[in-house]
N, C-alpha and C positions, 0 to 999 in steps of 0.2 A: 697357709691355712694360718690362723689365730692359733696363739703359744700358749697351753690350757695351766696352769698354774702347778705348782710341784706336789704339793697335795693330792690332785686327782679330785678334788670336789668336781670343777670345772666352772665353780662358783668365782667370778674375780677378785680381787683384791679390791678397796676405795681410794681415786686416786690422796695424793697430797698435794696439798698446796705448792705451787709455789712458792716459796715464802715462810717459812715456819717464826720471820721476825716479825715480832709486834709494832715492827715501827716501818713504814713504809721505805724506800728507798728514793735517798735526795735525788733531788733530779739537777740535770746541769742547770748553774745560773744563767739566766737570757735573756733577764729584765733591764741590767742596761747594759748587753748589743743590743736593746732596742730602746732604750736614753743612750746611747752613741748616736747611734742610727738618728735617729728623728732631732735630736738638732743637730748635725748635719744636715738631714734632708730637711729644717723650717731655716737655716742662714739660707742657703739657696730658695729658697719660695718666696720669701722675703726680703730676696738681691730684686727678684723678679718684677711681684707685685710694687715695690715702690716704683722701679726702674720702670715702669710700663704708665704708671701716674702718672711718672717727674716729667718723661715721651708727653703725657697729654696734656701738660701746664705747656709746654715747648711748644706743644699747638693753636695751644690756644692764647696766647703769649702771641704767636706767631702771626696769625689768624688776627687779633686786637689791630697790629701792627700794620697789617694791609688793607683793613678795611680804614681802616685813621689816612692813609697815604692815601687808598681812593678816593677817600670827601675830600681832603683837601685839593688831590690832583681835581677832580672835578668844580672844587670850589673855586680854583684857579683861572680855572679856563671860562666858568663862565660867570662869574663874577673879577677877576682880577684890581683885589686888595687884596692885599698883608691880612688885615685885621680876620675879613670876608675866608680867609683862607683856614688862620688859625681855628677860629670860634667854628668852622665848621667837623675842620678834627677833631676838634674836640671834642665837637657834639657825636661824634660820630664812639669813642672811645670814654667816654663819660659816662653811661650807663656801666656797661665791666666794672670804674674802676669806685666802684661802692662811696662816695664823697672823701674821695681821697685827692684833698691841695693841693695843685701842678704850682708851683713858687720860681721856681728860674727854670724856662725856656731858654734853650742856646741854640740860634737858627744859622744854617748858615750859610 
């Protein structure tokens, strides 16, 4: 059963607000926590992205070297001259080099 007011009228008093101060309650400072978490996560994320791009460059270099070796071996089997092998290997790689001049080539 609902408690009646003490005056006996049956009317309830208006509820008072929870806080009577004009200023709002201060919130806990979580903006600094978010900044620290972001700094930790972004470092790991950037390392992951850069590792993937570095792996891609390594795969491109490996593929370019393998294709040059394949072209040189094929030219060596077909023409059997050193100049033809060098030209075939360089022709296979040169589109990827973007006008890079090869000046010192050492053969074993």
